C-alpha positions as CSV (number, residue, x, y, z in Angstrom):
1,M,26.3,-9.2,19.6
2,K,28.0,-8.2,16.4
3,K,31.8,-8.1,16.2
4,N,33.6,-4.8,16.0
5,S,34.6,-3.6,12.5
6,A,38.1,-4.9,13.2
7,T,39.9,-4.3,10.0
8,A,40.1,-0.5,10.0
9,V,41.1,-0.1,13.7
10,Q,43.5,-3.1,13.5
11,N,45.3,-1.6,10.5
12,R,45.6,1.7,12.3
13,N,47.3,0.0,15.3
14,R,49.3,-2.5,13.3
15,G,50.9,-0.1,10.9
16,N,51.0,-2.7,8.0
17,V,54.2,-4.3,9.2
18,N,56.2,-6.4,6.8
19,I,58.5,-9.2,8.0
20,S,61.8,-7.3,7.5
21,R,60.6,-4.2,9.3
22,L,59.3,-6.3,12.1
23,A,62.7,-7.9,12.5
24,M,64.3,-4.4,12.6
25,M,61.8,-3.4,15.4
26,K,62.6,-6.5,17.5
27,T,66.3,-5.9,17.0
28,Y,66.0,-2.4,18.3
29,L,63.8,-3.3,21.2
30,T,65.8,-6.2,22.4
31,S,68.9,-4.0,22.5
32,L,67.2,-2.2,25.4
33,M,66.3,-5.3,27.3
34,D,67.9,-8.1,29.2
35,E,67.4,-11.7,28.2
36,E,64.4,-12.3,30.4
37,N,62.5,-9.3,29.0
38,C,63.5,-10.3,25.4
39,Q,61.8,-13.6,26.0
40,K,58.6,-11.8,27.1
41,L,58.7,-9.6,24.0
42,M,58.7,-12.6,21.8
43,H,55.1,-13.4,22.9
44,C,53.8,-10.1,21.5
45,S,52.1,-10.1,18.1
46,P,53.3,-7.6,15.5
47,E,50.4,-5.2,16.1
48,V,51.4,-5.0,19.8
49,I,55.1,-4.6,19.0
50,V,54.5,-1.6,16.7
51,P,53.3,0.9,19.5
52,I,56.0,-0.3,21.8
53,Y,58.6,0.4,19.1
54,S,57.0,3.7,18.3
55,G,57.0,4.9,21.9
56,S,60.5,3.8,22.6
57,T,62.0,5.4,19.5
58,R,60.2,8.6,20.4
59,M,60.8,8.8,24.2
60,S,64.3,7.3,24.1
61,P,64.4,5.2,27.3
62,A,67.6,3.8,28.7
63,S,66.0,0.3,29.1
64,I,62.6,-1.5,28.8
65,F,60.9,-3.7,31.3
66,I,58.1,-5.9,30.1
67,N,55.6,-6.3,33.0
68,T,53.3,-9.4,32.8
69,G,51.7,-8.8,36.2
70,S,53.5,-11.9,37.7
71,D,54.5,-12.0,41.3
72,A,58.2,-11.5,40.3
73,D,57.5,-8.6,38.0
74,M,55.3,-6.8,40.5
75,A,57.9,-7.3,43.3
76,Y,60.4,-5.5,41.0
77,I,57.9,-2.7,40.3
78,R,57.1,-2.2,44.0
79,Q,60.8,-2.1,44.9
80,K,61.6,0.4,42.1
81,A,58.8,2.7,43.2
82,L,60.4,2.9,46.7
83,E,64.0,3.2,45.3
84,K,63.0,6.1,43.0
85,G,61.0,7.9,45.8
86,E,57.7,7.6,43.9
87,E,56.3,5.9,47.1
88,F,57.5,5.5,50.6
89,T,56.7,2.9,53.3
90,L,54.3,3.4,56.1
91,A,54.2,1.6,59.5
92,K,52.0,-1.3,58.2
93,K,54.0,-3.7,56.0
94,N,51.9,-3.5,52.9
95,H,51.1,0.2,53.0
96,T,52.8,2.9,51.1
97,C,52.2,6.6,50.4
98,H,52.6,8.7,47.2
99,F,52.7,12.5,47.0
100,D,51.8,14.4,43.9
101,G,53.0,18.0,43.6
102,P,50.9,20.8,45.0
103,G,49.9,21.8,41.4
104,D,49.1,18.2,40.3
105,Q,46.2,17.3,42.6
106,G,43.3,16.8,40.2
107,R,42.2,16.3,36.6
108,D,43.7,19.0,34.4
109,T,40.7,20.0,32.5
110,A,42.4,22.9,30.8
111,N,45.0,20.7,29.1
112,T,42.8,17.7,28.5
113,K,41.9,17.7,24.8
114,Y,40.6,15.4,22.1
115,L,42.7,15.0,19.0
116,A,40.3,14.6,16.1
117,Y,39.9,15.1,12.4
118,A,38.2,18.3,11.2
119,D,35.0,16.4,10.4
120,T,34.9,14.5,13.6
121,E,32.4,16.2,15.9
122,I,33.3,16.5,19.6
123,S,31.1,17.3,22.6
124,S,30.3,21.0,23.0
125,L,31.4,20.6,26.7
126,Q,34.9,19.5,25.8
127,K,38.0,20.8,24.1
128,K,39.1,19.7,20.6
129,K,42.5,20.0,18.9
130,E,43.0,19.4,15.2
131,H,44.4,15.9,14.9
132,R,47.7,16.4,13.1
133,A,48.6,19.5,15.1
134,G,47.8,17.8,18.4
135,V,49.8,14.7,17.5
136,V,52.8,16.8,16.5
137,E,52.6,18.8,19.8
138,A,52.3,15.6,21.9
139,H,55.2,14.1,20.0
140,N,57.4,17.2,20.5
141,I,56.7,17.1,24.3
142,I,57.4,13.4,24.8
143,T,60.5,13.3,22.5
144,D,63.5,12.1,24.6
145,I,61.3,12.5,27.8
146,M,62.5,9.1,29.1
147,K,66.2,9.6,28.6
148,N,68.2,7.9,31.5
149,R,64.9,6.2,32.6
150,E,63.3,2.8,32.2
151,M,60.2,2.3,30.1
152,I,57.6,-0.1,31.6
153,I,55.2,-2.0,29.3
154,S,52.0,-3.5,30.8
155,F,49.1,-5.5,29.2
156,I,45.7,-4.9,30.7
157,S,42.2,-6.2,30.2
158,R,39.6,-3.5,31.1
159,G,37.1,-5.9,32.4
160,P,37.0,-9.6,33.2
161,F,39.2,-11.5,30.8
162,G,37.0,-13.3,28.3
163,C,34.2,-10.9,28.5
164,P,33.1,-9.6,25.1
165,V,33.0,-6.0,26.2
166,S,36.4,-6.0,28.0
167,D,39.0,-3.7,26.3
168,P,42.6,-4.8,25.6
169,T,44.8,-1.9,26.8
170,L,48.5,-1.3,26.4
171,Q,50.2,0.9,29.0
172,I,53.6,2.5,28.3
173,T,55.0,4.6,31.1
174,D,58.1,5.5,33.1
175,S,56.3,5.6,36.5
176,Y,56.5,2.7,38.8
177,Y,53.8,4.2,41.0
178,V,51.4,4.2,38.0
179,I,52.1,0.6,37.2
180,H,51.8,-0.4,40.9
181,S,48.4,1.4,41.0
182,E,47.2,-0.2,37.8
183,Y,48.1,-3.6,39.1
184,M,45.7,-3.1,42.0
185,L,43.1,-1.5,39.8
186,Y,43.1,-3.7,36.7
187,R,43.6,-7.2,35.4
188,M,47.1,-7.6,34.0
189,I,47.6,-10.4,31.6
190,D,50.6,-11.9,29.8
191,P,51.7,-10.7,26.3
192,E,50.5,-13.8,24.5
193,A,47.0,-13.7,26.0
194,F,46.8,-10.0,25.3
195,S,47.9,-10.4,21.7
196,K,45.2,-13.0,21.1
197,D,42.6,-10.7,22.7
198,V,43.6,-7.9,20.4
199,A,43.3,-10.2,17.3
200,E,39.9,-11.4,18.4
201,K,38.4,-8.0,19.2
202,G,40.1,-6.0,16.4
203,Y,41.2,-3.1,18.5
204,M,43.3,-2.0,21.5
205,F,43.8,1.2,23.5
206,I,47.3,2.5,23.5
207,N,48.6,4.8,26.3
208,F,51.9,6.7,26.4
209,H,52.7,8.4,29.7
210,S,55.7,10.0,31.3
211,A,56.0,11.8,34.7
212,G,58.5,14.1,32.9
213,K,61.3,16.0,34.7
214,L,61.1,15.5,38.4
215,D,62.2,18.0,41.1
216,K,64.1,17.1,44.2
217,T,61.0,15.8,45.9
218,N,60.3,13.4,43.0
219,V,57.2,15.2,41.7
220,S,56.6,16.3,38.1
221,A,58.3,19.7,37.7
222,N,57.3,20.8,34.2
223,L,53.6,21.4,34.7
224,A,53.6,24.0,31.9
225,E,53.9,21.1,29.5
226,R,51.4,18.9,31.3
227,R,49.1,17.5,28.6
228,I,46.4,14.8,28.5
229,Y,45.7,14.4,24.8
230,M,43.4,11.7,23.5
231,D,43.6,10.6,19.9
232,V,40.0,9.4,19.3
233,E,40.8,8.5,15.7
234,R,43.4,5.8,16.7
235,F,42.6,5.2,20.4
236,R,45.9,6.5,21.6
237,S,46.6,8.8,24.5
238,Y,49.5,11.0,25.3
239,S,49.8,12.0,29.0
240,S,52.9,13.9,29.9
241,N,54.5,15.8,32.8
242,N,52.1,14.6,35.5
243,Q,51.7,12.0,38.2
244,Y,48.2,12.5,39.6
245,A,46.4,9.2,38.9
246,G,43.4,10.8,37.3
247,N,45.7,12.1,34.6
248,S,48.3,9.4,34.5
249,I,46.4,6.1,34.9
250,A,45.1,5.9,31.4
251,P,43.0,2.7,31.7
252,K,40.7,4.7,34.0
253,K,39.0,7.8,32.6
254,I,41.2,8.2,29.4
255,N,40.3,4.8,28.1
256,H,36.7,5.1,29.4
257,R,36.4,7.9,26.8
258,F,37.8,5.6,24.1
259,A,35.3,2.9,25.0
260,N,32.4,5.4,24.6
261,M,33.6,6.4,21.2
262,N,34.1,2.7,20.2
263,N,30.4,2.0,21.2
264,I,29.1,4.8,19.0
265,R,31.2,3.8,16.0
266,N,30.6,0.0,16.2
267,Y,27.9,-0.9,18.7
268,F,25.3,1.8,18.5
269,G,22.5,1.1,20.9
270,E,24.1,-2.1,22.1
271,R,26.6,-1.0,24.8
272,L,26.9,1.7,27.4
273,D,30.2,2.7,29.1
274,E,29.2,4.7,32.1
275,H,30.7,6.6,35.0
276,M,28.7,4.3,37.4
277,F,29.2,2.2,40.5
278,I,27.7,-1.4,40.4
279,A,26.3,-2.6,43.7
280,G,23.8,-5.2,44.7
281,F,21.3,-5.0,47.5
282,E,20.0,-8.2,49.0
283,M,16.2,-7.8,49.2
284,E,14.7,-11.0,50.7
285,D,14.8,-13.5,47.8
286,E,16.6,-11.3,45.2
287,I,19.8,-9.3,44.8
288,V,18.9,-6.1,43.1
289,Y,21.9,-4.6,41.3
290,F,22.0,-0.9,40.5
291,G,24.3,1.2,38.4
292,G,24.8,4.7,39.8
293,A,26.2,7.7,38.0
294,Y,27.4,10.6,40.2
295,P,30.1,13.1,39.3
296,S,33.5,12.5,41.0
297,G,33.4,13.7,44.6
298,C,29.6,13.4,44.9
299,G,29.3,10.2,47.1
300,K,29.5,7.5,44.4
301,T,32.0,5.3,46.3
302,G,30.2,5.8,49.6
303,T,26.9,4.9,48.0
304,A,28.4,1.8,46.4
305,M,29.8,0.7,49.8
306,T,26.2,0.6,51.2
307,G,25.5,-2.4,49.0
308,T,25.6,-6.0,50.3
309,H,27.3,-7.1,47.0
310,L,29.9,-4.7,45.7
311,V,31.0,-5.1,42.1
312,G,32.5,-1.7,41.4
313,D,32.6,1.9,42.7
314,D,33.4,4.0,39.6
315,L,32.9,2.6,36.1
316,A,30.5,0.2,34.4
317,K,30.5,-1.5,31.0
318,I,26.8,-2.3,30.3
319,F,25.6,-4.6,27.5
320,I,22.7,-6.7,26.4
321,D,22.7,-10.5,26.7
322,S,20.6,-11.4,23.7
323,E,20.0,-15.0,25.0
324,S,18.4,-14.0,28.3
325,G,17.2,-10.5,27.2
326,E,18.8,-9.0,30.2
327,V,20.8,-5.8,30.6
328,R,24.1,-6.9,32.3
329,A,27.2,-5.0,33.5
330,V,30.8,-5.7,34.3
331,N,33.4,-3.5,36.1
332,P,36.3,-2.6,33.9
333,E,38.3,-2.4,37.1
334,K,39.0,-4.7,40.0
335,G,40.2,-2.1,42.5
336,M,39.2,1.2,44.1
337,F,40.8,4.6,43.7
338,G,38.7,6.4,46.3
339,I,38.6,9.8,47.9
340,I,39.6,9.4,51.5
341,E,38.3,12.6,53.1
342,G,35.5,11.8,55.5
343,V,36.2,8.0,55.5
344,N,35.7,7.0,59.1
345,P,34.8,3.9,61.2
346,D,31.2,4.9,61.8
347,D,30.2,5.7,58.3
348,D,32.6,3.5,56.4
349,P,33.5,0.4,58.5
350,E,34.2,-1.9,55.6
351,T,36.6,0.6,54.0
352,M,38.3,1.4,57.3
353,S,38.8,-2.3,57.9
354,V,40.9,-2.5,54.8
355,L,42.8,0.8,55.3
356,S,43.9,-0.4,58.8
357,D,44.7,-4.0,58.0
358,D,48.3,-5.2,57.9
359,D,47.5,-7.8,55.2
360,S,45.8,-5.5,52.8
361,E,47.9,-3.7,50.2
362,V,47.1,0.0,50.2
363,I,48.6,3.0,48.4
364,F,47.7,6.3,50.1
365,S,48.2,9.6,48.3
366,N,48.3,13.3,49.2
367,L,47.4,13.1,52.9
368,L,49.3,13.8,56.2
369,V,51.9,11.4,57.5
370,R,53.4,11.5,61.0
371,D,55.6,8.7,62.4
372,K,54.8,6.6,59.3
373,K,51.0,6.8,60.1
374,P,48.6,8.3,57.6
375,Y,46.0,10.9,58.7
376,W,43.2,12.6,56.8
377,T,40.4,15.1,57.4
378,G,37.3,13.4,58.8
379,M,39.0,10.1,59.7
380,G,37.3,10.1,63.1
381,E,40.3,10.7,65.4
382,P,42.4,13.8,66.3
383,L,45.1,14.9,63.8
384,P,48.6,15.4,65.0
385,Q,49.9,19.0,65.3
386,T,52.7,18.5,62.8
387,G,53.6,16.1,60.0
388,Q,54.5,15.8,56.4
389,N,52.1,16.1,53.5
390,F,52.3,16.7,49.7
391,A,53.3,20.4,50.2
392,G,56.2,19.5,52.6
393,K,56.3,20.1,56.4
394,W,52.9,20.8,57.8
395,S,51.8,22.4,61.1
396,A,48.3,22.9,62.5
397,K,49.3,26.5,63.2
398,S,49.6,27.1,59.5
399,G,45.8,27.0,59.2
400,K,46.2,24.9,56.0
401,P,44.4,21.6,55.6
402,A,46.4,18.6,56.7
403,S,45.3,16.5,53.7
404,H,44.1,17.5,50.3
405,K,40.4,17.3,49.7
406,N,41.2,15.0,46.8
407,A,43.5,12.8,48.8
408,R,43.0,9.2,47.8
409,F,43.5,5.5,48.7
410,T,44.0,2.6,46.3
411,I,43.0,-0.9,47.2
412,S,41.8,-4.1,45.6
413,L,38.1,-4.7,45.8
414,D,38.4,-8.3,46.9
415,K,39.7,-7.1,50.3
416,L,36.4,-5.6,51.2
417,E,33.9,-7.5,53.3
418,N,31.0,-6.8,50.8
419,Y,33.0,-7.8,47.7
420,D,30.9,-9.8,45.2
421,S,32.8,-12.6,43.5
422,A,30.6,-12.0,40.4
423,T,33.0,-9.1,39.8
424,E,35.2,-11.6,37.9
425,D,32.4,-13.3,36.0
426,P,32.7,-12.5,32.3
427,A,28.9,-12.7,32.0
428,G,28.5,-9.8,34.5
429,V,25.5,-9.1,36.7
430,K,21.9,-8.2,35.8
431,L,21.2,-4.5,36.2
432,S,17.7,-3.6,37.6
433,G,18.2,0.2,37.9
434,L,20.2,3.1,36.7
435,L,20.7,6.0,39.1
436,Y,21.7,9.6,38.2
437,G,22.6,12.3,40.7
438,G,25.0,15.1,41.7
439,R,25.5,17.9,44.2
440,D,22.1,19.6,43.7
441,Y,21.6,21.9,46.7
442,T,18.2,23.3,45.8
443,T,16.1,21.6,43.2
444,M,15.4,17.9,42.8
445,P,13.6,15.8,45.4
446,T,15.8,13.2,47.0
447,I,14.4,10.3,44.9
448,V,12.4,10.3,41.7
449,M,11.7,7.2,39.7
450,A,11.3,7.9,35.9
451,H,8.0,7.2,34.2
452,D,9.6,5.3,31.3
453,W,12.9,4.8,29.5
454,M,12.9,8.2,27.7
455,N,12.2,9.9,31.0
456,S,15.2,8.0,32.4
457,V,17.3,9.4,29.6
458,V,16.1,12.9,30.3
459,H,16.8,12.6,34.1
460,G,20.3,11.5,33.4
461,A,20.9,14.2,30.8
462,I,19.8,17.2,32.9
463,I,22.0,16.6,36.0
464,R,23.6,19.8,37.3
465,S,26.2,19.5,40.0
466,A,28.6,21.7,42.1
467,T,32.2,21.3,41.0
468,T,34.5,19.4,43.5
469,A,38.2,19.1,44.3
470,T,38.6,16.3,41.8
471,E,39.2,19.0,39.2
472,I,42.0,21.6,39.3
473,G,40.6,25.1,39.8
474,A,37.1,23.9,40.9
475,D,35.3,26.7,42.9
476,G,32.1,24.9,43.9
477,S,30.0,26.6,41.3
478,E,27.2,24.6,39.6
479,K,27.8,23.1,36.1
480,R,26.1,20.8,33.7
481,S,27.0,17.1,34.2
482,P,24.9,15.0,31.8
483,F,24.9,11.4,33.0
484,A,27.8,12.3,35.3
485,N,29.8,11.3,32.2
486,E,30.1,14.6,30.3
487,A,33.8,14.8,30.9
488,F,34.4,11.4,29.5
489,F,32.2,11.3,26.4
490,P,34.1,12.5,23.3
491,G,31.2,12.9,20.9
492,P,28.3,15.4,20.6
493,L,25.8,15.2,23.4
494,A,22.9,14.7,20.9
495,Q,24.8,11.6,19.6
496,Y,25.2,10.2,23.1
497,I,21.6,10.8,23.9
498,R,20.4,9.1,20.7
499,H,22.7,6.2,21.6
500,Y,21.2,6.0,25.1
501,K,17.7,6.1,23.7
502,A,18.5,3.3,21.2
503,F,19.9,1.2,23.9
504,G,16.7,1.1,26.0
505,E,14.7,0.6,22.8
506,N,16.8,-2.4,21.7
507,P,14.5,-5.3,20.8
508,N,16.9,-7.7,22.4
509,I,15.9,-6.4,25.8
510,K,12.9,-8.2,27.2
511,P,10.4,-5.5,28.5
512,E,10.5,-7.0,32.0
513,N,14.3,-6.7,32.1
514,L,14.5,-3.0,31.2
515,P,16.2,-1.2,34.2
516,S,14.2,1.4,36.1
517,G,15.7,4.9,36.0
518,F,16.1,7.2,39.0
519,Q,17.3,10.7,39.7
520,V,18.7,10.9,43.2
521,N,19.7,13.9,45.2
522,Y,21.4,13.4,48.6
523,W,22.7,17.0,48.6
524,L,19.7,19.2,49.5
525,H,20.9,22.0,51.7
526,K,19.0,23.7,54.5
527,S,19.2,27.0,52.6
528,G,17.7,25.3,49.6
529,R,14.6,24.3,51.5
530,G,14.3,27.5,53.6
531,I,15.1,26.0,56.9
532,L,18.4,27.7,57.7
533,A,18.2,29.4,61.1
534,P,19.7,32.9,61.5
535,G,23.5,32.6,62.1
536,E,23.4,28.8,61.4
537,A,26.0,27.3,59.1
538,D,24.5,25.8,56.0
539,G,24.7,22.1,55.5
540,L,22.9,19.0,54.4
541,I,19.3,18.3,55.4
542,G,19.9,14.6,55.8
543,E,22.9,12.5,56.9
544,K,25.4,10.4,55.1
545,R,24.1,7.1,56.6
546,D,20.6,7.8,55.1
547,T,22.0,6.5,51.8
548,K,21.4,2.9,53.0
549,V,17.7,3.7,53.2
550,W,17.5,5.5,49.9
551,M,19.1,2.5,48.1
552,R,16.7,0.0,49.6
553,I,13.5,2.1,48.9
554,M,14.6,2.3,45.3
555,A,15.0,-1.5,45.1
556,L,11.5,-1.9,46.5
557,M,10.1,0.7,44.1
558,H,11.8,-1.2,41.1
559,Q,10.3,-4.5,42.4
560,G,6.9,-2.9,42.7
561,K,6.7,-3.9,46.4
562,V,5.7,-0.4,47.6
563,E,3.2,2.1,46.4
564,T,4.5,5.3,44.9
565,I,3.2,8.8,44.3
566,W,2.8,10.2,40.8
567,T,4.4,13.6,40.0
568,P,5.0,15.3,36.7
569,I,8.7,14.4,36.7
570,G,8.4,10.8,38.1
571,R,7.3,8.8,41.0
572,I,8.3,9.4,44.7
573,P,8.1,7.0,47.7
574,K,5.5,7.3,50.4
575,Y,6.3,8.4,53.9
576,Q,5.1,5.3,55.8
577,D,7.4,3.0,53.8
578,L,10.4,5.3,54.4
579,K,9.6,5.6,58.1
580,K,9.6,1.8,58.5
581,L,12.8,1.5,56.5
582,F,14.7,4.2,58.4
583,K,13.9,2.4,61.7
584,K,14.7,-1.1,60.3
585,V,17.9,-0.2,58.4
586,I,19.6,2.4,60.5
587,D,17.4,2.6,63.7
588,K,16.5,6.2,63.0
589,D,13.2,8.0,63.7
590,Y,12.3,9.7,60.3
591,E,10.1,12.7,60.9
592,K,7.3,13.7,58.5
593,D,8.6,17.3,58.4
594,L,11.9,16.1,57.1
595,Y,10.2,13.9,54.5
596,N,8.3,16.9,53.3
597,K,11.4,19.0,52.9
598,Q,13.1,16.2,50.9
599,F,10.2,15.1,48.7
600,S,8.0,18.2,48.2
601,L,8.1,19.8,44.7
602,Y,9.7,23.3,44.8
603,L,8.1,24.3,41.6
604,E,9.9,27.5,40.8
605,N,13.3,25.7,41.0
606,L,12.0,22.7,39.0
607,I,10.5,24.9,36.3
608,N,13.7,26.9,36.1
609,R,15.7,23.7,35.8
610,V,13.4,22.5,33.0
611,N,13.7,25.8,31.1
612,M,17.4,25.9,31.5
613,S,17.7,22.3,30.2
614,I,15.5,23.1,27.2
615,N,17.6,26.1,26.3
616,E,20.9,24.3,26.8
617,F,20.0,21.2,24.7
618,A,18.4,23.2,22.0
619,K,21.9,24.4,21.1
620,E,22.9,20.8,20.4
621,K,22.6,19.7,16.8
622,D,20.4,16.7,15.9
623,M,18.7,16.2,19.2
624,A,16.0,13.6,19.4
625,D,12.5,15.1,19.3
626,E,11.3,12.7,22.0
627,F,13.8,14.3,24.4
628,F,12.1,17.7,24.2
629,H,8.7,16.1,24.3
630,V,9.5,14.9,27.8
631,L,10.8,18.3,29.0
632,D,7.9,20.1,27.4
633,T,5.4,17.8,29.2
634,W,7.2,18.3,32.5
635,Y,7.0,22.1,32.0
636,R,3.3,22.1,31.3
637,D,2.4,19.8,34.2
638,L,4.6,21.6,36.7
639,A,3.2,25.0,35.6
640,A,-0.4,23.6,36.0
641,L,0.5,22.4,39.5
642,K,1.9,25.8,40.5
643,A,-1.2,27.6,39.2
644,T,-3.5,25.1,41.0
645,I,-1.8,24.6,44.4
646,G,1.1,27.1,44.7
647,P,4.9,27.2,44.5
648,I,5.5,24.3,46.9
649,V,3.6,21.0,46.6
650,T,3.9,18.4,49.4
651,P,3.6,14.7,48.8
652,D,0.2,14.7,50.5
653,Q,-1.0,17.5,48.2
654,M,0.2,15.5,45.3
655,I,-1.8,12.5,46.3
656,E,-4.9,14.6,46.6
657,Y,-4.3,16.3,43.3
658,V,-3.9,13.0,41.5
659,A,-7.0,11.5,43.1
660,A,-9.1,14.6,42.2
661,N,-8.0,14.4,38.6
662,Q,-8.7,10.7,38.4
663,S,-12.2,11.2,39.8
664,E,-12.9,13.8,37.2
665,Q,-12.0,11.5,34.3
């Protein structure tokens, strides 16, 4: 694996500091610290000191605390979070709760923008602001924003320390809740180790955050100046006047965007940074690891939890091990920031075990609290009639939800029963499959295995999904969600797709180690398959627990241990194999009629999806010809099926169709 082109990025972050100016910086910074923090600062290299100095002179904190992630430092952070009212204690000793304001409950897509030069192309699905104008606006908003407050500095490795693809990340904030959350989610290291990592890799991600002015309930009060600006030229972020973790915890999705841009600039076709869980499924003599990309709120965490070996539930850094010829992955995180709605003992026993455990540290957010006990929608027990939630006093009589649909929990992964210790291995785990899916109520079969790598790329690119409560203003309408990563990839979609194509074609991957690709769709609705009875409420055809079966049939399909059925868009599983698995895994009788509803090809919907995708991607400049070749082939074969059989093709009809065409050859 080649080394990053370090000089240019390093110079941007270092600022070409000479000795006398460095001394001036240290003098200023130490004037804001006590002796203990001054000693910590001395372990920072010049390129690390520069952004700390820049941030402090701009935001004007009353003091600076250097957080190394030590027990003593984190005890201080936890205590300050309680003192400042950013968190409050619950009945269990290691459990706390945080409330965001009513208008600060999801990612602010309207005010999330990329700061880029005029000639830097940005995805057509995202917002761009001219670099200098955006930096000036961000600077104006954060100027003096930390007056009378303490600035906290943390040093983070986004991935196992020592892994070649882990990102050194500097966090600067005035929120103790943010740092407490990041401690549970990421690997905090000391300034000296961090500085060495920056020097070796030649870059770092730098994040400036402030909750801004707080109201009497300790939530961000100046939402009109809420901004999440990402400088993709210098890997710096400016997040202001917000507390919701999706906007404020920069090492998560903000720095995920930077990692994607870094890959394109320096590691084209060698690394993927994906919005994916990483979970292993024990299949007799092998653990089959999958990476799964679903948009937020579409069951990604729940699916990951069905694995016997959990590595991560949200993000994956994927790379090629040139020695073994394997595709491997690490989790940039070590914790889980999960949606809590619907988490209950029957469907999520492992998660509930942690959420109810005295010895497990948990931060709850934006749910209902009564007598220091947390409650949320779908928890499997009756809710109290009154309580306190993020909006203030709550009563069942109000008719308003007790907990927000995007209410969350934050835990460390190693508390979970199915935690895989390989999570901390810098070498990562071998990936056997890549899954792509979203809230598709009408179109795709439940499981389709791609014919080849380019088909995998197309399956990932054409995902459409209903919007969810993870975004402010979401109304449930369907939108494009390529690779479930469209919100987090700064560059043009065509560039991203070419990068994906090049990754799978990289000669360092041995052919037998290329991951299988799947498009998955757990979200088929009764109305989408024409089985909604008059007066019946619409809903899913299947059940949440079915996911355990879907994951295992895909592992068997990848291993070649079950026969599959060819279709124009990929291969689907056979009924008899699924019937056996449903009985074995979840003791459920799986009916043939349900199988037909989930795996038949509804050709009008599929043809419309293909046409829609062709038209959408035709607007992207410099798309790979091979991409359209796949879609054109799908269209012709689906149209032929419709003309030959009709608008709906069952799996049995598909078997007969393939056999007839083979016999004629």
